[in-house]
VOGU-3710 file (C-alpha; in Angstrom, 3 decimals, decimal comma):
1> xxxxxxxxxx> -68,345/-18,067/-60,421  -69,330/-20,053/-57,359  -69,003/-23,796/-56,930  -70,825/-24,989/-53,788  -69,484/-27,968/-51,890  -71,514/-31,074/-51,185  -71,928/-32,586/-47,734  -69,513/-35,355/-48,661  -66,835/-32,881/-49,767  -67,219/-30,919/-46,548
11> xxxxxxxxxx> -66,878/-34,083/-44,458  -63,753/-35,049/-46,435  -62,181/-31,654/-45,665  -63,071/-31,980/-41,991  -61,353/-35,365/-41,772  -58,222/-34,169/-43,581  -57,670/-31,186/-41,232  -55,709/-29,576/-44,056  -55,722/-25,840/-43,417  -54,550/-25,112/-46,988
21> xxxxxxxxxx> -57,726/-26,746/-48,296  -59,809/-24,071/-46,581  -57,965/-21,000/-47,867  -60,152/-20,464/-50,929  -63,409/-21,545/-49,303  -66,020/-18,896/-48,586  -69,384/-19,181/-46,883  -72,830/-17,947/-47,850  -75,870/-18,156/-45,588  -77,940/-21,107/-46,714
31> xxxxxxxxxx> -81,233/-19,237/-46,371  -81,267/-15,448/-46,329  -84,003/-12,850/-46,789  -86,583/-15,524/-47,539  -84,528/-17,115/-50,330  -82,742/-20,462/-50,550  -79,266/-19,815/-51,935  -79,042/-23,332/-53,334  -82,224/-23,813/-55,387  -83,216/-20,104/-55,458
41> xxxxxxxxxx> -86,699/-20,807/-54,086  -88,581/-17,830/-52,655  -91,824/-19,715/-52,056  -92,611/-19,568/-48,285  -94,288/-22,983/-48,490  -90,913/-24,553/-49,380  -89,419/-23,617/-45,996  -90,090/-25,689/-42,905  -89,391/-24,470/-39,370  -88,514/-26,712/-36,418
51> xxxxxxxxxx> -86,444/-26,806/-33,206  -83,029/-28,340/-33,833  -82,459/-31,213/-31,395  -78,807/-30,364/-30,649  -78,730/-26,573/-30,679  -82,290/-26,129/-29,381  -82,630/-23,262/-31,811  -85,464/-22,552/-34,206  -84,195/-23,272/-37,698  -85,387/-23,462/-41,277
61> xxxxxxxxxx> -84,582/-25,849/-44,063  -85,663/-25,886/-47,705  -87,856/-28,843/-48,613  -87,512/-28,085/-52,308  -83,826/-29,092/-52,443  -83,450/-31,246/-49,324  -82,811/-34,292/-51,557  -79,356/-32,836/-52,273  -78,408/-32,866/-48,596  -79,897/-31,151/-45,567
71> xxxxxxxxxx> -78,626/-27,705/-44,644  -80,191/-25,545/-41,937  -80,628/-21,790/-41,897  -78,067/-21,306/-39,110  -75,407/-23,194/-41,116  -73,105/-21,626/-43,667  -73,151/-22,867/-47,262  -69,465/-23,221/-48,269  -68,300/-22,536/-51,812  -65,143/-22,111/-53,869
81> xxxxxxxxxx> -64,835/-18,930/-55,924  -63,402/-19,408/-59,434  -62,601/-16,816/-62,076  -61,918/-17,006/-65,785  -58,251/-16,304/-65,063  -58,087/-19,811/-63,578  -58,681/-21,173/-67,084  -56,183/-19,052/-68,997  -53,461/-21,734/-69,013  -55,692/-24,559/-70,206
91> xxxxxxxxxx> -54,628/-26,049/-73,513  -56,914/-25,491/-76,487  -59,155/-28,398/-77,416  -58,581/-30,256/-80,649  -61,262/-32,650/-81,814  -60,251/-35,696/-83,863  -63,253/-37,547/-85,231  -62,676/-41,088/-86,531  -64,878/-40,305/-89,521  -65,654/-37,393/-91,817
101> xxxxxxxxxx> -68,617/-35,183/-91,100  -71,248/-34,825/-93,802  -71,849/-31,633/-95,746  -75,050/-31,071/-93,742  -73,320/-31,446/-90,372  -70,473/-29,137/-91,370  -72,961/-26,520/-92,547  -74,822/-26,600/-89,214  -71,547/-26,401/-87,259  -70,433/-23,347/-89,241
111> xxxxxxxxxx> -73,788/-21,627/-88,722  -73,872/-22,316/-84,985  -70,255/-21,367/-84,330  -70,634/-18,117/-86,282  -74,054/-16,983/-85,056  -73,708/-17,862/-81,391  -71,432/-15,231/-79,935  -69,809/-16,558/-76,762  -68,750/-14,036/-74,166  -67,077/-14,625/-70,855
121> xxxxxxxxxx> -68,927/-13,812/-67,681  -69,748/-10,174/-66,988  -68,866/-8,432/-63,732  -72,408/-7,545/-62,765  -74,331/-9,547/-60,205  -77,696/-9,285/-61,921  -78,865/-10,468/-65,301  -78,691/-7,504/-67,666  -80,740/-8,985/-70,495  -82,817/-11,955/-71,408
131> xxxxxxxxxx> -80,749/-15,101/-71,844  -79,799/-15,880/-75,437  -81,621/-19,084/-76,353  -80,947/-21,259/-79,397  -82,332/-24,549/-80,659  -80,682/-27,374/-82,580  -83,576/-29,389/-83,996  -82,295/-32,486/-85,773  -83,819/-35,869/-86,543  -82,726/-38,910/-84,550
141> xxxxxxxxxx> -79,442/-40,230/-85,910  -78,361/-36,872/-87,365  -75,127/-36,866/-85,323  -76,108/-34,226/-82,785  -73,336/-35,277/-80,370  -70,639/-34,703/-82,983  -72,186/-31,359/-83,941  -72,256/-30,198/-80,310  -68,684/-31,256/-79,584  -67,368/-29,736/-82,828
151> xxxxxxxxxx> -69,020/-26,413/-81,959  -67,500/-26,525/-78,473  -64,110/-27,108/-80,076  -64,490/-23,950/-82,165  -65,792/-21,822/-79,266  -63,013/-22,831/-76,871  -60,396/-22,312/-79,588  -61,582/-18,710/-79,905  -61,766/-18,136/-76,144  -59,967/-20,539/-73,809
161> xxxxxxxxxx> -61,557/-18,945/-70,756  -65,032/-20,198/-71,664  -66,838/-22,535/-69,309  -69,256/-24,866/-71,107  -71,662/-27,308/-69,481  -73,233/-30,103/-71,521  -76,143/-31,438/-69,519  -78,953/-33,918/-70,009  -81,910/-35,078/-67,909  -80,875/-38,735/-68,385
171> xxxxxxxxxx> -77,828/-40,248/-66,653  -77,131/-42,917/-69,273  -77,149/-40,348/-72,086  -74,640/-38,056/-70,372  -72,331/-40,986/-69,569  -72,387/-42,029/-73,235  -71,758/-38,436/-74,390  -68,861/-38,048/-71,934  -67,235/-41,229/-73,263  -67,540/-39,931/-76,829
181> xxxxxxxxxx> -65,970/-36,593/-75,875  -62,991/-38,261/-74,228  -62,425/-40,409/-77,321  -62,729/-37,506/-79,756  -60,610/-35,016/-77,789  -58,314/-37,505/-76,032  -58,671/-35,356/-72,901  -60,239/-35,946/-69,483  -63,387/-33,944/-68,703  -65,495/-33,333/-65,629
191> xxxxxxxxxx> -68,477/-35,645/-65,217  -71,095/-35,485/-62,474  -74,114/-37,735/-62,276  -75,623/-40,321/-59,959  -72,822/-42,617/-58,807  -70,081/-40,755/-60,723  -68,261/-37,587/-59,658  -64,958/-36,706/-61,313  -63,755/-33,112/-61,461  -61,140/-32,072/-64,026
201> xxxxxxxxxx> -60,026/-28,469/-64,510  -61,064/-28,068/-68,133  -63,461/-26,066/-70,297  -66,092/-28,788/-70,820  -68,242/-30,192/-68,042  -70,683/-33,102/-68,432  -73,450/-33,664/-65,916  -77,098/-34,398/-65,364  -79,216/-31,278/-64,978  -79,698/-31,753/-61,239
211> xxxxxxxxxx> -75,945/-31,343/-60,658  -76,109/-27,718/-61,835  -77,509/-26,888/-58,401  -73,917/-26,728/-57,107  -72,930/-23,982/-59,581  -73,914/-20,319/-59,460  -73,206/-17,788/-62,220  -70,600/-20,269/-63,488  -71,111/-21,325/-67,115  -70,943/-19,116/-70,201
221> xxxxxxxxxx> -72,740/-21,735/-72,311  -75,118/-24,441/-71,156  -76,120/-27,024/-73,765  -79,171/-29,073/-72,784  -79,283/-32,315/-74,739  -82,718/-33,977/-75,028  -84,253/-30,785/-73,669  -87,832/-32,050/-73,959  -87,181/-35,158/-71,847  -88,408/-35,935/-68,350
231> xxxxxxxxxx> -87,692/-34,644/-65,728  -86,486/-31,303/-67,181  -89,596/-30,835/-69,273  -92,320/-29,449/-67,064  -90,213/-29,083/-63,893  -89,870/-25,359/-63,226  -87,408/-26,001/-60,396  -84,892/-27,444/-62,850  -85,410/-24,463/-65,148  -84,516/-22,156/-62,240
241> xxxxxxxxxx> -81,429/-24,251/-61,435  -80,218/-23,965/-65,054  -80,646/-20,181/-65,136  -78,892/-19,847/-61,778  -75,861/-21,796/-63,064  -75,695/-19,719/-66,254  -73,615/-16,553/-66,275  -75,389/-13,214/-66,559  -74,335/-12,863/-70,184  -74,566/-16,578/-70,942
251> xxxxxxxxxx> -76,070/-18,579/-73,776  -78,525/-21,453/-73,491  -78,683/-24,036/-76,297  -81,411/-26,674/-76,502  -80,850/-29,860/-78,492  -83,540/-32,389/-79,410  -85,187/-34,387/-82,170  -88,650/-33,684/-80,779  -90,219/-30,452/-79,604  -92,422/-29,540/-76,675
261> xxxxxxxxxx> -94,348/-26,239/-76,349  -91,401/-24,507/-74,645  -88,990/-25,322/-77,467  -91,540/-24,362/-80,121  -91,539/-20,810/-78,749  -87,877/-20,261/-79,646  -87,730/-17,871/-82,646  -87,045/-19,385/-86,055  -84,070/-17,029/-86,383  -82,426/-18,792/-83,421
271> xxxxxxxxxx> -83,166/-22,307/-84,655  -80,844/-24,639/-86,551  -82,711/-27,429/-88,318  -81,203/-30,622/-89,678  -83,736/-33,044/-91,251  -81,111/-35,455/-92,634  -79,483/-38,376/-90,796  -75,708/-38,540/-90,932  -75,732/-41,572/-93,256  -78,261/-39,764/-95,485
281> xxxxxxxxxx> -80,812/-42,567/-95,307  -84,464/-41,975/-94,407  -85,972/-42,719/-91,030  -87,236/-46,276/-90,631  -90,935/-46,499/-91,464  -92,706/-48,440/-88,696  -95,003/-51,426/-89,181  -98,218/-51,167/-87,179  -99,858/-54,342/-85,901  -102,976/-54,777/-83,841
291> xxxxxxxxxx> -102,314/-56,870/-80,726  -104,673/-57,387/-77,772  -102,716/-57,540/-74,519  -103,801/-61,135/-73,788  -101,771/-62,367/-76,794  -98,747/-60,234/-75,987  -96,554/-62,863/-74,331  -97,148/-65,386/-77,105  -96,129/-62,904/-79,819  -93,010/-61,814/-77,906
301> xxxxxxxxxx> -91,945/-65,447/-77,483  -92,129/-66,017/-81,231  -90,364/-62,739/-81,953  -87,298/-63,366/-79,768  -86,646/-67,007/-80,718  -84,358/-66,169/-83,681  -82,243/-63,884/-81,486  -81,449/-66,386/-78,733  -81,415/-69,670/-80,630  -78,057/-71,437/-80,738
311> xxxxxxxxxx> -78,763/-72,283/-84,376  -79,511/-68,689/-85,258  -80,229/-68,397/-88,959  -80,238/-64,602/-88,735  -77,220/-62,358/-88,752  -75,475/-63,173/-85,476  -74,897/-59,478/-84,831  -78,617/-58,673/-84,813  -80,209/-57,617/-81,547  -83,762/-56,952/-80,405
321> xxxxxxxxxx> -84,823/-54,052/-78,182  -88,334/-54,339/-76,740  -89,935/-51,276/-75,158  -92,689/-51,693/-72,583  -94,899/-49,111/-70,963  -94,400/-49,779/-67,242  -92,030/-51,437/-64,786  -94,777/-53,853/-63,738  -95,226/-54,988/-67,342  -91,438/-55,253/-67,705
331> xxxxxxxxxx> -90,979/-57,500/-64,680  -93,952/-59,701/-65,587  -92,740/-60,177/-69,154  -89,162/-60,847/-68,043  -90,298/-63,532/-65,569  -92,356/-65,205/-68,291  -89,448/-65,209/-70,757  -87,025/-66,527/-68,151  -89,320/-69,514/-67,614  -89,845/-70,089/-71,327
341> xxxxxxxxxx> -86,166/-69,938/-72,314  -84,327/-71,475/-69,386  -81,379/-72,612/-71,509  -80,777/-69,154/-72,992  -81,447/-66,942/-69,992  -78,063/-65,222/-70,347  -79,132/-63,819/-73,742  -82,108/-61,946/-72,267  -81,818/-58,837/-70,122  -84,053/-56,124/-68,745
351> xxxxxxxxxx> -83,394/-52,589/-67,604  -85,324/-49,814/-65,875  -84,559/-46,800/-63,690  -83,787/-48,790/-60,531  -81,772/-51,521/-62,212  -78,393/-52,277/-60,709  -75,377/-52,235/-63,036  -77,256/-50,229/-65,662  -74,082/-49,161/-67,436  -72,865/-52,767/-67,613
361> xxxxxxxxxx> -76,193/-53,958/-69,038  -76,094/-51,334/-71,778  -72,505/-52,270/-72,602  -73,409/-55,994/-72,741  -76,185/-55,201/-75,194  -73,898/-53,074/-77,357  -71,278/-55,829/-77,419  -73,830/-58,545/-78,227  -73,442/-60,528/-75,003  -77,152/-59,830/-74,518
371> xxxxxxxxxx> -79,201/-60,109/-77,711  -82,681/-59,352/-76,336  -83,191/-56,402/-74,019  -86,457/-55,356/-72,372  -86,600/-51,688/-71,446  -88,881/-48,970/-70,211  -88,534/-45,476/-71,679  -85,154/-45,283/-69,912  -83,415/-46,104/-73,231  -85,631/-44,037/-75,481
381> xxxxxxxxxx> -83,066/-41,287/-76,097  -79,468/-40,492/-76,866  -78,103/-44,036/-77,157  -76,949/-45,781/-80,319  -77,034/-49,545/-80,831  -75,719/-51,288/-83,916  -77,912/-53,737/-85,893  -80,929/-53,482/-83,607  -84,582/-54,153/-84,351  -87,233/-52,366/-82,333
391> xxxxxxxxxx> -90,523/-53,672/-80,919  -92,799/-51,326/-78,977  -95,524/-53,061/-76,979  -98,772/-51,231/-76,130  -97,573/-48,346/-78,257  -100,954/-46,628/-77,880  -99,992/-45,770/-74,283  -96,946/-43,656/-75,245  -97,000/-40,027/-76,336  -95,837/-39,076/-79,839
401> xxxxxxxxxx> -92,431/-37,696/-78,817  -91,561/-40,847/-76,896  -92,571/-43,006/-79,869  -90,446/-40,906/-82,248  -87,416/-41,221/-79,998  -87,803/-44,977/-79,539  -88,246/-45,555/-83,276  -85,135/-43,461/-83,863  -82,917/-46,142/-82,259  -83,147/-48,227/-85,473
411> xxxxxxxxxx> -80,781/-48,046/-88,472  -78,251/-45,582/-87,074  -75,123/-46,953/-88,772  -73,583/-46,483/-92,211  -74,153/-49,381/-94,591  -77,124/-51,409/-95,780  -80,402/-50,809/-94,017  -80,193/-52,535/-90,640  -83,181/-52,330/-88,376  -86,942/-52,616/-88,371
421> xxxxxxxxxx> -89,566/-51,003/-86,143  -92,809/-52,721/-85,164  -95,539/-50,969/-83,176  -98,044/-53,233/-81,455  -101,210/-51,492/-80,328  -104,573/-52,398/-78,874  -106,157/-49,039/-79,705  -105,131/-46,773/-82,560  -105,050/-43,149/-81,375  -103,824/-39,694/-82,386
431> xxxxxxxxxx> -100,438/-40,105/-80,682  -99,693/-43,055/-82,956  -100,987/-41,132/-85,947  -98,797/-38,057/-85,317  -95,698/-40,147/-84,533  -96,023/-41,939/-87,872  -96,832/-38,637/-89,595  -93,560/-37,181/-88,261  -91,647/-40,061/-89,880  -93,477/-39,545/-93,195
441> xxxxxxxxxx> -92,959/-35,770/-93,154  -89,233/-35,988/-92,402  -88,733/-38,648/-95,071  -90,694/-36,537/-97,555  -88,434/-33,577/-96,857  -85,413/-35,861/-97,334  -86,785/-37,120/-100,689  -87,747/-33,679/-102,004  -84,493/-31,907/-101,307  -81,949/-34,737/-101,277
451> xxxxxxxx> -78,468/-33,282/-101,409  -79,895/-29,869/-102,230  -81,977/-29,716/-99,018  -82,191/-26,243/-97,581  -81,409/-26,910/-93,946  -82,257/-23,339/-92,975  -85,884/-23,804/-94,009  -88,009/-24,879/-90,995
//
């Protein structure tokens, strides 16, 4: 179980001059026998040779993982060696949910905790068998976070030496999931993502997928939330990083409401399917409206007026989330709205991947300080907003899985139906057709089976 140190951690140790800090630190060669020990690349085209300006020696570095900090072939790659004995004194987890799980959720939790056999790391240095892979396929709003955390509670109760990583391609999703876990367990957990790095010696670790590059043969279970999302989907380098961080007898669990070709290949016997939302209401059926792009700004202006007006006749808790296709469209639309509603500028916000204070913007929207939020696909997954209506502009430009995820942000709370979905399109295509068909099919399954739904039937 190796945990590799970052450049920043190494520099901190150098400044401290604390000899005790170095006792448990070992060193691997960064590149050896044509392989990068960080990202596991063996492709010769990933290695670049040059003469180091200080040592005047020929050296290699790996271009594939250089974004995580530059190491050269003549440098050692320091790591800390952990064992499962280090975790033997950790207190057992005890989840306390502020609400009662539904019959469907409890059934899935029992199936997953019983069928997925969790073993601690084996002593071998090579993978003895194919990795056990499982899939939790549940509609948006089914309570996947609570299911995952409840399963982790059961697994760690059985074996306190387990190391479990819950990872996600999206930073905002993993931050939200980490906050939920700390509320439910009332315990601090490790979190690593862009701008946040907090290490706690405990069984659960939360991080974006890229952070797994610092762990080798470390985790007994890796749970990948939103496994079909960018950038994990289609990036083979990230797949290699995940397998490298997983122990040789480890288990890989994928979680998503939408499937890509990789997830579809997982055997039905290893799949857990939940077609019912936690509040047992159907998915929101979208309204489709034809809208040429030249009329877009006018329609958006009319749509957001009730949400920012001081004399708001609507429910004051209602919010509007508008999805756009590109950053350019986002910035243009935001500038137009800022000019149109100068007196209510504070009620309108926008967010994309390079936005500053992203976490604060999301929190402002949740708390109602911002009532209209423009977003790219950054907020398509994993986040829950209360009393929100959804508008998707130029919906014909999105793929079906993205549309399903964005539509799934509506009506995610218990109580009367709260949330509408409107798809504006300039060209009706098959992606729109299949996204709407998914909603119809899932709602049909919900109507046919009701409380007697067979959740084992794919």
